[in-house]
C-alpha positions as CSV (number, residue, x, y, z in Angstrom):
1,M,-0.1,0.1,-0.1
2,T,3.0,2.3,0.9
3,Q,4.4,1.7,-2.6
4,K,1.1,2.7,-4.3
5,Q,1.0,5.8,-2.5
6,S,4.5,6.5,-3.5
7,I,3.9,5.8,-7.0
8,L,0.7,7.9,-6.9
9,G,2.3,10.8,-5.2
10,R,5.1,10.8,-7.9
11,I,2.8,10.6,-10.9
12,T,0.7,13.4,-9.5
13,Q,3.7,15.6,-8.9
14,L,5.0,14.8,-12.4
15,A,1.6,15.4,-13.8
16,K,1.3,18.8,-12.2
17,A,5.0,20.2,-13.2
18,N,5.0,23.5,-14.8
19,I,7.1,23.0,-17.7
20,N,7.7,26.6,-18.6
21,A,8.6,27.6,-15.3
22,L,11.2,24.7,-15.4
23,I,12.5,26.1,-18.6
24,D,12.8,29.7,-17.3
25,R,14.8,28.6,-14.4
26,A,17.1,26.4,-16.3
27,E,20.6,27.5,-17.3
28,D,20.5,25.2,-20.6
29,P,17.0,24.7,-21.4
30,Q,17.5,22.0,-24.0
31,K,19.7,19.8,-21.6
32,M,17.1,20.5,-19.0
33,L,14.3,19.1,-21.4
34,D,16.3,16.3,-22.7
35,Q,16.8,15.2,-19.1
36,L,12.8,15.9,-18.0
37,V,11.9,13.8,-21.1
38,R,14.0,10.8,-20.1
39,D,12.6,11.1,-16.6
40,Y,9.2,11.2,-17.5
41,T,9.8,8.2,-20.2
42,N,11.5,6.3,-17.3
43,N,8.5,7.2,-14.7
44,I,5.9,6.4,-17.3
45,A,7.4,3.1,-17.7
46,E,7.6,2.5,-13.9
47,A,3.9,3.8,-13.6
48,E,2.6,1.4,-16.1
49,Q,4.2,-1.4,-14.4
50,A,3.0,-0.2,-11.2
51,I,-0.6,0.5,-12.5
52,A,-0.6,-3.3,-14.3
53,Q,0.3,-4.7,-10.9
54,T,-2.4,-2.6,-9.0
55,I,-5.1,-3.6,-11.5
56,G,-4.1,-7.5,-11.3
57,N,-4.2,-7.3,-7.5
58,L,-7.9,-5.7,-8.0
59,R,-8.9,-8.3,-10.2
60,L,-7.8,-10.9,-7.7
61,A,-9.5,-9.0,-4.9
62,E,-12.8,-8.9,-7.2
63,Q,-12.5,-12.7,-8.0
64,D,-12.3,-13.3,-4.2
65,Y,-15.2,-11.0,-3.6
66,N,-17.2,-12.8,-6.0
67,E,-16.2,-16.1,-4.5
68,D,-17.3,-15.0,-1.1
69,V,-20.4,-13.7,-2.3
70,A,-21.3,-17.0,-4.2
71,A,-20.2,-18.7,-0.8
72,V,-22.9,-16.6,1.0
73,Q,-25.3,-17.9,-1.6
74,E,-24.3,-21.3,-1.4
75,W,-24.3,-21.6,2.4
76,G,-27.4,-19.9,2.5
77,A,-29.1,-22.6,0.2
78,K,-27.6,-25.2,2.3
79,A,-28.9,-23.8,5.3
80,L,-32.4,-23.6,3.9
81,A,-32.2,-27.1,2.8
82,A,-30.9,-28.6,6.0
83,S,-33.7,-26.7,7.7
84,R,-36.5,-28.0,5.6
85,K,-35.3,-31.4,5.9
86,A,-35.2,-31.0,9.8
87,D,-38.8,-29.9,9.6
88,E,-39.7,-33.0,7.5
89,Y,-38.3,-35.4,10.3
90,R,-39.9,-33.5,12.9
91,A,-43.3,-33.6,11.1
92,K,-42.5,-37.4,10.9
93,G,-42.0,-37.4,14.8
94,D,-38.1,-38.2,14.2
95,A,-36.7,-35.9,16.4
96,A,-33.2,-37.2,16.2
97,N,-32.9,-36.6,12.6
98,A,-34.8,-33.3,13.0
99,D,-32.1,-32.1,15.4
100,K,-29.3,-33.4,13.0
101,F,-30.4,-31.6,10.1
102,D,-31.1,-28.4,12.4
103,Q,-27.5,-28.7,13.6
104,L,-26.4,-28.8,9.9
105,A,-28.4,-25.7,8.7
106,K,-26.7,-24.0,11.8
107,V,-23.3,-25.0,10.3
108,A,-24.1,-23.6,6.9
109,L,-25.5,-20.6,8.7
110,R,-22.0,-20.0,10.5
111,K,-20.3,-20.5,7.0
112,Q,-22.7,-18.1,5.5
113,L,-21.9,-15.6,8.2
114,D,-18.2,-16.1,7.7
115,A,-18.5,-15.4,4.1
116,E,-20.8,-12.5,4.5
117,G,-17.9,-11.0,6.8
118,E,-15.5,-11.8,4.2
119,V,-17.5,-9.9,1.7
120,K,-18.1,-6.8,3.8
121,Q,-14.5,-6.7,4.9
122,A,-13.4,-6.9,1.0
123,Q,-15.8,-4.3,-0.4
124,P,-14.3,-1.3,0.9
125,L,-10.8,-2.5,0.0
126,I,-12.1,-2.9,-3.4
127,E,-13.4,0.2,-3.8
128,T,-10.4,1.9,-2.6
129,Q,-8.2,-0.1,-5.0
130,R,-10.7,0.8,-7.7
131,A,-10.4,4.4,-6.7
132,T,-6.6,4.1,-6.8
133,V,-6.3,2.4,-10.1
134,E,-8.6,5.3,-11.9
135,K,-6.3,7.8,-10.2
136,L,-3.0,5.9,-11.6
137,K,-4.7,5.6,-14.9
138,S,-5.7,9.4,-14.8
139,G,-2.1,10.4,-13.8
140,L,-0.6,8.1,-16.4
141,A,-2.6,9.9,-18.8
142,M,-1.7,13.2,-17.9
143,M,2.1,12.3,-17.7
144,K,1.8,10.9,-21.4
145,D,0.5,14.4,-22.3
146,K,3.0,16.0,-20.5
147,L,5.8,14.1,-22.2
148,G,4.1,15.0,-25.5
149,E,4.4,18.7,-24.4
150,L,8.0,18.3,-23.3
151,K,8.8,16.6,-26.7
152,N,7.0,19.7,-28.7
153,K,8.8,22.2,-26.3
154,R,12.1,20.5,-27.0
155,D,11.8,20.2,-30.6
156,S,10.5,24.0,-30.8
157,L,13.3,25.1,-28.6
158,V,15.8,23.3,-30.6
159,A,14.5,24.8,-34.0
160,R,14.2,28.3,-32.5
161,Q,18.0,28.0,-31.0
162,K,19.4,26.7,-34.6
163,S,17.3,29.5,-36.2
164,A,19.0,32.2,-34.0
165,Q,22.5,30.5,-34.6
166,A,21.9,30.7,-38.3
167,Q,20.7,34.4,-38.0
168,Q,23.9,35.2,-36.0
169,T,26.1,33.6,-38.5
170,V,24.4,35.5,-41.3
171,Q,24.9,38.8,-39.4
172,T,28.3,38.2,-38.4
173,A,29.2,37.5,-42.2
174,I,27.5,40.5,-43.3
175,S,29.2,42.8,-41.0
176,S,32.7,41.3,-42.1
177,I,32.0,42.4,-45.6
178,N,30.5,45.7,-45.2
179,V,30.9,47.4,-48.4
180,L,30.9,50.8,-46.9
181,D,34.0,50.0,-44.7
182,P,37.1,51.5,-46.1
183,T,39.1,48.8,-44.4
184,S,37.0,45.9,-46.0
185,E,38.6,43.8,-48.5
186,L,36.1,44.9,-51.3
187,S,36.8,48.6,-50.8
188,R,40.5,47.6,-51.0
189,F,40.1,45.8,-54.1
190,E,38.1,48.5,-55.6
191,E,40.7,51.1,-54.8
192,A,43.3,48.9,-56.4
193,V,41.3,48.8,-59.6
194,R,40.7,52.3,-59.6
195,R,44.6,53.0,-59.1
196,E,45.2,50.6,-62.2
197,E,42.6,52.5,-64.4
198,A,44.3,55.8,-63.4
199,M,47.5,54.3,-64.6
200,A,46.4,53.2,-67.8
201,I,44.9,56.6,-68.5
202,G,48.1,58.4,-67.6
203,Q,50.2,55.9,-69.6
204,S,47.9,56.6,-72.7
205,E,48.2,60.5,-72.3
206,V,52.0,60.0,-72.3
207,A,51.9,57.9,-75.1
208,A,50.1,60.3,-76.8
209,A,52.2,63.2,-76.0
210,S,55.3,61.4,-76.9
211,I,54.2,60.7,-80.4
212,D,53.2,64.6,-80.9
213,A,56.4,65.4,-79.8
214,Q,58.2,63.1,-82.2
215,F,56.3,64.5,-85.2
216,D,57.2,68.1,-83.9
217,E,60.7,67.2,-83.5
218,L,60.8,65.6,-87.1
219,M,59.3,68.8,-88.7
220,M,62.0,71.0,-87.0
221,S,64.8,68.6,-88.2
222,D,63.6,69.2,-91.9
223,Q,63.7,72.9,-91.5
224,E,66.9,73.2,-89.9
225,I,68.3,70.8,-93.0
226,E,67.1,73.2,-95.4
227,L,68.3,76.5,-93.6
228,E,71.9,74.8,-93.4
229,A,71.8,74.0,-97.1
230,R,71.0,77.5,-98.3
231,L,73.3,79.2,-96.0
232,A,76.1,76.5,-97.6
233,A,74.9,77.5,-101.0
234,L,75.3,81.3,-100.3
235,K,78.6,81.0,-98.7
236,Q,79.9,79.1,-101.9
237,G,78.4,81.9,-104.1
238,S,76.2,79.6,-105.9
239,S,73.0,80.8,-107.5
240,A,70.1,81.7,-105.0
241,P,67.7,79.1,-104.3
242,Q,64.9,78.9,-106.9
243,Q,62.2,81.4,-106.6
244,I,58.8,80.8,-106.4
245,S,57.0,82.1,-109.7
246,P,54.5,85.0,-109.5
247,T,51.0,84.4,-110.4
248,P,49.7,85.5,-113.8
249,V,48.1,89.0,-114.2
250,T,44.4,89.3,-114.4
251,P,43.2,89.8,-118.1
252,E,41.4,92.8,-117.6
253,I,44.6,94.9,-116.9
254,E,45.6,97.0,-119.9
255,A,48.0,95.8,-122.2
256,G,50.6,98.4,-122.2
257,Q,50.5,98.9,-118.4
258,Q,53.6,96.8,-116.9
259,E,54.2,96.1,-113.8
260,P,57.3,97.8,-112.3
261,K,60.5,95.3,-112.3
262,P,61.7,94.8,-108.7
263,E,64.4,96.2,-107.5
264,S,67.6,94.3,-106.6
265,A,68.3,94.0,-103.1
266,W,71.9,94.4,-103.5
C-alpha cells in the first residue's frame, strides 16, 4: 500500500509540473528538457508496471469477493435445505434426525456468516483499489500528455535555437564584408582597380604626348636641314635657291601697262 501511495504521489507531482517555469529557471533549457523527457519516459514505464500490478491485484480481490458472495449464497441455500429437511423429520416425529439437520443448518448459516464477513471486509478495500487504479490511470494519461508537451517544447526550442544561431552567423558574415567600410577587402580591391585604371589613363596620355613631340621634332629637323643647305650655297657663291614664280596678271589689266621690275636688293 505504501508503494502504491509513493507511485501515485510521484505521478501526481510530475503531472502537475510547470514546464514553462522549469525552462525559465534552467541554465541550459535544451539539456534540462532532454533530462525531463528521459525522466518522464522512465517514470511512465514504472507507472505502467505499477498500474498493471495494481489492476492485477484488484482483479484478484474482485474474484475473491465474487467467490465470497457465491459462498454466501451457497451456504444460505444449504442452510435452507437442511432446515427444511429437519422440519420434514420433525413432522414425521423423528426428533433425532430433525435435530441433526437443524445442526447442519446452523453449520451452513455459520459458514454463510463467515462468507458475509469476508464480503463486508473486502468491499471497501476493493472500492479503494478501484479509486487508486482510476487515479493512476488518470495520472498516467496526464504524464503522457506532459511527455508530448515536453517533446514539442524541446523540438520547438531546438528549432528556435538553430534559427537564432543561423541568423547570428549571417549577421556576422554581413558585418565582416560591409561595403561601406574602407578597411574591408571589397573596398581595398575597388581602390586597387581605380589605381590601375588611373595608371592606364596616364600611360595613354604619355604615349600620345610622346608621338606628337616626335612629329614636331621631325618637322623642326627638316627645316634646320633646309636652312643649313641654303646657307652653305650662299657661302659658296652659287645661285640663289629657285624663286617661287609669281601668279599670272588678270586679263582685264591694260596690255600696255607693265608691272614695275623689282629692284635688286643688293
